[in-house]
Every structure is written in structure tokens, then in C-alpha cells.
C-alpha positions in Angstrom: -65.3 19.6 -15.7 -61.9 18.1 -15.2 -59.4 19.6 -12.9 -57.1 22.1 -14.4 -53.5 21.0 -15.1 -52.0 23.7 -12.9 -53.2 21.9 -9.8 -51.4 18.6 -9.9 -51.9 17.9 -6.2 -55.6 17.7 -6.9 -55.1 15.6 -10.1 -53.1 12.8 -8.7 -53.4 11.7 -5.1 -50.8 9.0 -5.8 -48.1 11.6 -6.4 -46.1 10.8 -3.2 -46.1 7.1 -4.1 -44.9 8.1 -7.5 -42.1 10.1 -5.8 -41.2 6.9 -3.9 -40.7 5.1 -7.3 -38.5 7.9 -8.5 -36.5 7.8 -5.3 -35.8 4.0 -5.9 -34.7 4.7 -9.4 -32.3 7.5 -8.5 -31.0 5.5 -5.5 -29.5 3.1 -8.0 -27.7 5.8 -9.9 -26.4 7.5 -6.8 -25.2 4.1 -5.6 -23.3 3.5 -8.8 -21.7 7.0 -8.8 -19.5 6.4 -5.8 -19.1 2.7 -5.9 -17.0 2.9 -9.1 -14.7 5.6 -7.6 -14.0 3.3 -4.7 -13.3 0.4 -7.1 -11.1 2.3 -9.5 -7.8 1.8 -7.6 -8.4 -1.9 -7.4 -9.5 -2.1 -11.0 -6.4 -0.3 -12.0 -4.3 -2.8 -10.2 -6.1 -5.9 -11.6 -6.5 -4.6 -15.1 -3.2 -2.6 -15.4 -5.2 0.5 -16.2 -3.3 3.8 -16.3 -4.7 7.2 -15.3 -6.1 7.8 -18.8 -7.9 4.5 -18.9 -9.3 5.1 -15.4 -10.6 8.5 -16.6 -12.3 6.7 -19.5 -13.8 4.1 -17.2 -15.4 7.0 -15.2 -16.0 9.3 -18.2 -17.4 6.8 -20.7 -20.4 6.5 -18.4 -20.9 10.3 -17.9 -20.2 11.0 -21.5 -23.0 8.6 -22.8 -25.1 9.8 -20.0 -24.8 13.4 -21.2 -25.2 12.7 -24.9 -28.2 10.4 -24.3 -30.3 12.7 -22.2 -31.4 15.0 -25.0 -33.2 12.3 -26.9 -34.3 10.6 -23.6 -36.4 13.6 -22.7 -38.2 13.5 -26.0 -38.6 9.7 -25.9 -40.3 10.0 -22.5 -42.5 12.9 -23.6 -43.5 10.9 -26.8 -43.9 7.3 -25.6 -44.4 7.6 -21.9 -42.0 8.6 -19.1 -42.7 5.6 -17.0 -42.1 3.3 -20.0 -38.8 4.9 -20.9 -37.7 5.1 -17.3 -38.3 1.3 -16.8 -36.5 0.7 -20.1 -33.5 2.7 -18.9 -33.3 0.7 -15.7 -33.4 -2.5 -17.8 -30.5 -1.2 -20.0 -28.6 -0.3 -16.8 -29.1 -3.8 -15.5 -27.8 -5.3 -18.8 -24.6 -3.1 -18.6 -24.1 -4.2 -15.0 -24.3 -7.9 -16.0 -21.7 -7.2 -18.8 -19.4 -5.5 -16.2 -19.3 -8.6 -14.0 -18.1 -10.8 -16.9 -15.3 -8.8 -18.5 -11.6 -8.9 -17.8 -10.0 -5.9 -19.5 -10.1 -2.1 -19.2 -11.5 -1.7 -22.7 -14.4 -4.1 -22.0 -15.1 -2.4 -18.6 -15.4 0.9 -20.6 -17.9 -0.8 -23.0 -20.0 -2.0 -20.0 -20.0 1.5 -18.6 -21.2 2.9 -22.0 -24.2 0.5 -21.8 -24.9 1.6 -18.2 -24.6 5.3 -19.2 -27.2 4.8 -21.9 -29.6 3.4 -19.3 -28.9 6.1 -16.8 -29.5 8.7 -19.6 -33.1 7.5 -19.7 -33.6 7.4 -15.9 -32.2 10.7 -14.7 -34.0 13.3 -16.9 -37.3 11.5 -16.9 -37.2 11.3 -13.1 -37.0 15.1 -13.1 -39.5 15.6 -15.9 -42.2 13.8 -13.8 -41.8 16.2 -10.9 -43.4 19.3 -12.4 -46.0 17.0 -13.9 -47.3 15.7 -10.6 -46.3 18.4 -8.1 -47.3 22.1 -7.9 -44.9 24.9 -7.1 -45.6 24.7 -3.4 -44.5 21.0 -3.3 -41.9 20.9 -6.1 -39.0 21.9 -3.9 -39.9 19.2 -1.4 -40.0 16.6 -4.2 -36.6 17.8 -5.6 -35.2 17.7 -2.1 -36.4 14.1 -1.7 -34.8 13.1 -5.1 -31.5 14.9 -4.1 -31.6 13.1 -0.8 -32.1 9.8 -2.6 -29.0 10.4 -4.8 -27.1 11.5 -1.7 -28.2 8.4 0.2 -27.0 6.2 -2.6 -23.5 7.9 -2.5 -22.5 6.7 1.0 -24.1 3.3 0.4 -21.8 2.9 -2.6 -18.5 3.3 -0.8 -19.6 1.3 2.2 -21.2 -1.7 0.3 -18.6 -1.4 -2.4 -15.8 -1.3 0.0 -17.0 -4.4 1.8 -17.4 -6.2 -1.5 -13.9 -5.3 -2.7 -12.4 -6.5 0.6 -14.1 -9.9 0.3 -14.6 -10.5 -3.5 -13.2 -9.5 -6.9 -13.7 -6.0 -8.4 -16.5 -7.1 -10.6 -18.7 -7.5 -7.6 -19.3 -3.7 -7.6 -21.3 -4.3 -10.8 -23.0 -7.4 -9.6 -24.7 -5.5 -6.7 -26.4 -3.2 -9.2 -28.4 -6.1 -10.7 -30.9 -6.7 -7.8 -31.1 -3.0 -7.1 -32.0 -2.1 -10.7 -34.5 -5.0 -10.8 -36.2 -3.8 -7.6 -36.4 -0.2 -9.0 -38.0 -1.5 -12.2 -40.8 -3.3 -10.3 -41.4 -0.3 -8.0 -41.7 2.0 -10.9 -44.1 -0.3 -12.8 -46.5 -0.5 -9.8 -46.2 2.9 -8.2 -45.5 5.4 -11.0 -48.4 6.5 -13.2 -47.8 7.0 -16.9 -47.4 10.5 -18.3 -46.5 11.8 -21.7 -46.7 14.9 -24.0 -48.5 13.8 -27.2 -47.2 16.9 -29.0 -43.5 16.0 -28.5 -41.4 16.0 -31.7 -39.6 13.0 -33.0 -36.0 12.2 -32.0 -33.6 13.8 -34.5 -31.0 11.1 -35.3 -28.7 13.7 -36.9 -28.8 16.0 -33.9 -28.2 13.0 -31.6 -25.2 12.0 -33.6 -23.8 15.5 -33.7 -24.2 15.9 -29.9 -22.7 12.5 -29.1 -19.8 13.0 -31.5 -19.1 16.6 -30.3 -19.0 15.6 -26.7 -17.0 12.5 -27.2 -14.2 14.2 -29.2 -14.1 17.1 -26.7 -13.7 14.8 -23.7 -11.3 12.5 -25.5 -9.1 15.5 -26.2 -9.0 16.6 -22.6 -8.3 13.1 -21.3 -5.5 12.3 -23.8 -3.8 15.7 -23.9 -1.7 15.2 -20.8 -0.2 12.0 -22.3 0.2 13.1 -25.9 0.8 16.8 -25.4 -1.6 19.7 -26.0 -0.1 20.5 -29.4 -0.3 16.9 -30.6 -1.9 16.7 -34.1 -4.5 14.2 -32.9 -5.5 16.3 -29.9 -5.8 19.4 -32.0 -7.9 17.4 -34.5 -10.2 16.2 -31.7 -10.8 19.8 -30.4 -11.4 21.1 -34.0 -13.8 18.2 -34.7 -15.7 18.8 -31.4 -16.1 22.5 -32.2 -17.3 21.7 -35.7 -19.8 19.1 -34.6 -21.2 21.1 -31.7 -21.5 24.2 -34.0 -23.4 22.0 -36.5 -25.7 20.8 -33.7 -26.5 24.4 -32.6 -27.2 25.5 -36.2 -29.4 22.5 -36.9 -31.4 22.9 -33.7 -32.0 26.6 -34.3 -33.8 25.8 -37.5 -36.0 23.1 -36.0 -39.7 23.8 -35.2 -39.5 21.7 -32.0 -35.8 21.2 -31.4 -34.4 18.3 -29.4 -31.8 20.8 -27.9 -34.2 23.4 -26.6 -31.9 26.3 -26.8 -34.6 29.0 -26.6 -35.0 28.0 -22.9 -31.6 29.5 -22.3 -33.1 32.9 -23.0 -35.0 32.5 -19.8 -32.7 34.0 -17.1 -34.0 31.8 -14.3 -33.4 28.6 -16.3 -30.0 29.8 -17.8 -28.4 30.7 -14.5 -29.8 27.8 -12.6 -28.5 25.5 -15.3 -25.1 27.2 -15.1 -24.9 26.8 -11.4 -25.9 23.1 -11.5 -23.4 22.5 -14.2 -20.5 24.1 -12.3 -21.4 22.3 -9.1 -21.4 19.0 -11.0 -18.0 19.9 -12.5 -16.6 20.4 -9.0 -18.2 17.4 -7.2 -17.5 14.7 -9.8 -13.9 16.0 -10.3 -13.4 15.8 -6.6 -14.9 12.3 -6.3 -12.5 11.1 -9.0 -9.5 12.4 -7.1 -10.3 11.8 -3.5 -10.6 8.0 -3.3 -7.2 7.6 -4.9 -5.7 9.8 -2.2 -7.3 7.9 0.6 -6.4 4.5 -0.7 -3.0 5.0 -2.5 -1.5 7.7 -0.4 -3.1 7.4 3.1 -3.4 3.6 2.8 -7.0 2.9 3.7 -8.6 -0.2 2.3 -11.8 0.1 0.1 -14.2 -0.1 3.0 -12.2 2.3 5.1 -12.2 4.8 2.2 -16.0 4.5 2.0 -16.4 5.2 5.7 -14.2 8.3 5.4 -16.3 9.7 2.6 -19.4 9.8 4.9 -18.8 13.3 6.2 -19.4 14.7 2.7 -22.5 12.6 2.4 -23.7 13.7 5.8 -23.3 17.4 4.9 -25.2 16.8 1.7 -28.1 15.1 3.4 -28.4 18.0 5.9 -28.4 20.7 3.2 -30.7 18.7 0.9 -33.3 18.7 3.7 -32.9 22.4 4.7 -32.2 24.1 1.3 -35.8 24.1 0.2 -37.3 25.9 3.2 -34.4 28.4 3.3 -34.9 29.2 -0.4 -38.6 29.6 0.1 -38.0 32.1 2.9 -35.0 34.1 1.5 -35.1 33.3 -2.2 -33.0 30.9 -4.2 -30.2 33.3 -5.2 -28.6 33.9 -1.8 -28.9 30.2 -0.9 -27.3 29.1 -4.1 -24.5 31.7 -3.9 -23.9 30.8 -0.3 -23.6 27.1 -1.1 -21.1 27.9 -3.8 -19.0 30.0 -1.4 -19.0 27.1 1.1 -17.8 24.7 -1.7 -15.0 27.3 -2.5 -14.0 27.5 1.1 -14.0 23.7 1.5 -11.9 23.2 -1.6 -9.4 25.9 -0.5 -9.0 24.1 2.9 -8.5 20.8 1.1 -5.8 22.4 -1.1 -3.6 22.9 2.0 -3.3 19.1 2.4 0.2 17.7 3.0 1.3 14.1 2.7 1.6 13.5 6.5 -1.7 15.2 7.5 -4.2 13.3 9.5 -7.8 12.6 8.6 -9.3 15.3 10.8 -8.9 18.2 8.4 -10.0 16.1 5.5 -13.2 15.2 7.3 -13.9 18.9 8.0 -13.5 20.1 4.4 -15.4 17.0 3.1 -18.4 17.9 5.4 -18.3 21.5 4.1 -18.2 20.3 0.5 -21.3 18.2 1.0 -23.1 21.0 2.8 -22.3 23.5 0.0 -23.3 21.0 -2.7 -26.8 20.6 -1.3 -27.4 24.3 -0.8 -26.2 24.9 -4.4 -27.9 22.1 -6.3 -31.4 21.8 -4.7 -32.6 25.4 -5.1 -30.9 25.6 -8.6 -32.8 22.5 -9.8 -36.1 23.8 -8.4 -35.6 27.2 -10.0 -34.8 25.7 -13.3 -37.7 23.2 -13.3 -40.1 26.0 -12.1 -39.2 28.1 -15.1 -40.1 25.5 -17.7 -43.3 25.9 -19.7 -45.7 22.9 -19.2 -45.3 21.7 -22.8 -41.5 21.6 -22.6 -40.9 19.8 -19.3 -39.3 16.8 -21.0 -37.0 18.7 -23.4 -36.1 21.2 -20.7 -35.3 18.5 -18.1 -33.2 16.7 -20.7 -31.3 19.9 -21.5 -30.7 20.7 -17.8 -29.4 17.2 -17.0 -27.3 17.1 -20.2 -25.6 20.3 -19.1 -25.0 18.8 -15.6 -23.5 15.7 -17.0 -21.3 17.6 -19.4 -20.1 19.5 -16.4 -19.4 16.3 -14.6 -17.6 14.7 -17.5 -15.5 17.8 -18.0 -14.8 17.9 -14.3 -13.3 14.4 -14.4 -11.5 15.1 -17.7 -10.0 18.5 -16.8 -9.3 18.0 -13.2 -8.0 14.5 -13.9 -5.8 15.8 -16.6 -4.5 18.5 -14.4 -3.8 15.9 -11.7 -2.0 13.7 -14.2 0.2 16.6 -15.5 1.2 17.7 -12.0 1.9 14.2 -10.8 4.1 13.4 -13.8 6.0 16.7 -13.5 6.8 16.2 -9.8 7.5 12.4 -9.8 11.2 11.7 -9.3 12.1 8.6 -11.3 15.9 9.1 -11.1 17.8 5.8 -11.4 14.8 3.8 -12.8 15.0 2.1 -16.2 12.9 3.9 -18.9 10.2 1.2 -18.9 9.9 1.3 -15.1 9.8 5.1 -15.1 6.9 5.1 -17.6 5.0 2.6 -15.4 5.5 4.8 -12.4 4.3 7.9 -14.3 1.0 6.2 -15.3 -0.5 6.6 -11.9 0.3 6.8 -8.2 -1.2 3.3 -7.8 1.3 1.9 -10.4 4.2 3.8 -8.7 3.3 2.4 -5.3 3.2 -1.2 -6.6 6.5 -0.7 -8.5 8.1 0.7 -5.4 7.0 -2.3 -3.4 8.5 -4.7 -5.9 11.7 -2.7 -6.1 11.9 -2.2 -2.4 12.2 1.6 -3.0 10.7 3.7 -0.3 12.1 6.8 -2.1 9.9 6.1 -5.1 6.8 5.6 -2.9 7.5 8.8 -1.1 8.0 10.7 -4.3 4.8 9.3 -5.7 2.9 10.3 -2.6 4.2 13.9 -2.7 3.6 14.2 -6.4 0.0 13.0 -6.1 -0.8 15.3 -3.2 0.7 18.2 -5.1 -1.6 17.4 -8.1 -4.6 17.0 -5.8 -3.9 20.3 -4.1 -3.8 22.0 -7.6 -7.1 20.4 -8.6 -8.7 21.6 -5.3 -7.4 25.2 -6.0 -9.0 25.1 -9.4 -12.2 23.8 -7.8 -12.2 26.6 -5.3 -11.7 29.2 -8.1 -14.6 27.7 -10.2 -16.9 27.7 -7.2 -16.0 31.2 -6.3 -16.6 32.4 -9.9 -20.0 30.6 -10.0 -21.0 32.3 -6.7 -20.2 35.7 -8.1 -22.1 35.0 -11.4 -25.1 33.7 -9.4 -25.2 36.8 -7.2 -24.8 39.2 -10.1 -27.0 37.6 -12.8 -29.5 35.1 -11.4 -33.0 36.7 -11.2 -34.4 37.3 -7.8 -37.8 36.2 -6.7 -39.6 39.2 -8.1 -38.1 38.8 -11.6 -39.1 35.1 -11.7 -42.7 35.9 -10.7 -42.8 38.5 -13.4 -41.7 35.9 -16.0 -44.3 33.4 -14.8 -47.0 36.1 -15.0 -45.9 36.9 -18.6 -46.0 33.2 -19.5 -49.4 32.8 -18.0 -50.7 29.9 -15.9 -50.9 27.5 -18.8 -49.7 28.1 -22.4 -51.0 24.8 -23.8 -53.9 24.5 -26.1 -57.1 23.2 -24.4 -57.1 19.9 -26.1 -53.4 19.2 -25.2 -54.1 20.3 -21.6 -57.1 17.8 -21.4 -54.9 15.0 -22.8 -52.1 15.8 -20.3 -54.7 15.8 -17.5 -55.9 12.3 -18.5 -52.3 11.0 -18.7 -51.6 12.2 -15.1 -54.8 10.6 -13.8 
């Protein structure tokens, strides 16, 4: 008799090798997350990109990433998770090649769209494989390893990217992705066994279009509103269109027998509140990573490599907490660890909001370390709890929904916090005495203002730009602190404790799949 599918450690002795393949894949994505943030100031200078275009360079990736993960989970379940994961790495590689060849902000955004499509296949399928190959007692370790891989990629991005930017042109930050993606493809092909869910539904093209359109119009409205005005007809139209498209998506998916957007999973409290926590943490972290490199380079004056070095305290805190979160959650339960991590993020953001223009790096290093520590304690137990609450026949769609919510949170973090920063900067910037054209240039971004001040030999303009940017950064950090504090309270009040989750698992039963499907899944794992 074949082994039961609820004992994956007995089913696949190669599971740790498979985890190594997933680590290689996520290392590429983690690397690319921060290398772009380091490159944005230099890109803005070379391409003449204003704050809005910089937001689109960052958000076009996360937006396609978010919209593409819903069908990605289904594609992996239906055609094979390894096959789709390798395909995603190949698409990511193609986007990186395009990024090395272009010479305008619009074409960089196009390259980022291609890379986001590839990443949309890689990220949710990496998570979907975890409950397939690992039992509950090992799942947290696997998630911790994947989180550590993403965390390790983050400091490598600024360091390698900073060195490249100091010695080569800005397109080299895309060039470095090519060998990394190629290596990850080879590793996955040789080390990762194939797995699939033969009962997975087909990808719904209409639902995919509704989700992509709804998210695109929503983020577009948030990015362009500071420049056009919140009451501008185009902005109002974008928000209305987003509401209509996303409402249509929900209504369509509620009628589907096997929906792409698996909304019934949100009725499971453990999944719902873990997903809310992960989304809000991503909102805070990606919004912070959009703002901070500009401060370190444009205001403080570090070069790209120096900026990468000074982001290491955050990555160090993240590596520590990613390693220790799982055993702490196993001992005390996920809820207090997650809530505590969110409180640490809130405290770190509040400390950061006290930053002044002439402050040294010491305080920045402190709150960056705390931010990384809180992020690991928040995200690892939340992801483990969410994946642990998924029925076995909905691992792909559930992982896709979870990662979609996370990426939507990240995209909105960049859009909302970036827009708040742009508004505050523009309000505080003193352009008295400048010609209208020069004033408009200075108002585009702090980088543009510093370059203009250098050409005009105007230390007053440079000083005003620095003060205005730090004021905007402080406001964004206060909002980040408030969001983290609210998330901590919601987690403490509503996230089920260990007893409630065990009761849900008992109610679901050890395996809700039909015997034939269970046997086919067992064969796929082996």
C-alpha cells in the first residue's frame, strides 16, 4: 500500500534537496527586490525620471507580480509546479535582458513588467511546494529557510548592485540577474521533483483580466494623484474603474465552481488573519525600501555601494528573526510572536520618524535593525499559519491568493507612501526665485532638486530639498508605525490561537481528497 499523503517526509526523501532548489529561485527574486531600489536614484538621473516614473519603475513589477499570481497558482497545479517555476525563471531572465538594452524610463517599465510576470510564476509556486513535500512539523523550518533566502538576497542586492553602479552603467543591475536566473533554472530542473493537482480548474481569462485591470487602475490612481490632484477627473475615473473591475471579479469568482480567486479560504480565520498580517507587513517593508535608499543617497550623500552597506542592519535583523521565529512560534503560538513582531516594526518606524537632516547614521542603523527583526517575527509565523490552514487540494490557489495579497500590499505601500512623500516634499520645498520651469524640475524629486542646485550653485535650494524630503520621509514612517500598530492590535484580537486552529484542522479531517486524487498526488510527489 502506498504511503498516505499526510506523511510527506516519508514520501519524498529528496525534500531537502527540493528546498535547496526553491531557495535558489527565491534568492534571485530577493536579490532583485533591493538592487532596483539602490539603482533608482542613478536611473532617475540618467533617464530624467521624476518621482512618479520612479514609482512606476518599482510598482510595474509588483503590480504584474500581484495580478499574475492568481493564474500562476492554477497553472502550477494543472501543468506542474516545477515546469511553471522554471518557465517563470526563464521569463524573468528575458525581462532582465531587455532591461540591459533600453534607454528610457518607459522601456525600463516595460522590462520590469516582463520580470514581474516571471516572478509571478516563481513566488507562489515556491510556497505551494512546501506543504506538498513537508509535514506540519517541518513546514515552519522550510518557510524559515525560504524567508532567509529572500532575506539573504536583499543585502546581496545593495552590495553587488552598489559595486556595479559605482563601476558600470545603471543597466548592469539587470545584467547580473541573467546568470543568477539561469543557475536557478538548472538547479530547479535537477533537484526539484514535479508535483501537480490534476483536479485544478482552468485559468479564467476574464477573471485574470478583471484582476489585472482593477489592480492597475487602482495603483495608477494612487501614483498619479499627487501630481494631478485627488479630485482630477482622470484620477476619479481610475478609482471608479478599479472599484467596478474588482467588484466584477469578486462576483464572477463567487459563481465559479473552482474559482481562481479562492475567496472561501478567507472564511477560515487562521488563513484570513495570517494573510492580513502578511499583507500589512509587505505594505510597510516595501514602502520603506522605496523611500530609504533615496534618503541615504540624495540627502546623506552615500554612493550606491555605501547605501547598500548601510542597509545591512535591517537584513541582519531579518536573518536573525527568520531563524528564531519558527521555534518561538512552536513554543508560544503564532499569535503572540506575530503581534510582537508588528509592535517592533511600529517602534522602529516611530524612531525613524524622528530623523532630522543633520542626524548621524547611528540612529538609522538602530531602527533599521529593529525593522528587520520585526519583519521576520511577523512574516514567518504568519506564512506558516496561512499555509498550514490550506486544504490539500487547494494549496496552489491558496498560495496564489496569499502571495497576491502580499504583493498588492507591497504595491500599495510603494504607491501610497511614495505619494505621501511626494506630496509632503512638494509642499515643503522652497523654490522662491526660481524660474517656473526650474521650480517644476526641483519639485519632481529630491534628486532632481540636488542636481539643479549644483548647476545653479544654490546651496539654499539643496538645503530646502533635503529638509523637505526628510519631512516627507518622517511622515511616511509615522504612517508605517500606525499601520503596524493597527495590525498588531488586529492580530492580537482576532487571529485564532493554537487551540482554535487545531479544532479547525480536526473539523477538516486529515485529508479531504478523494482516494483516487490522493493516490495521484502521492505518485506526483514521488
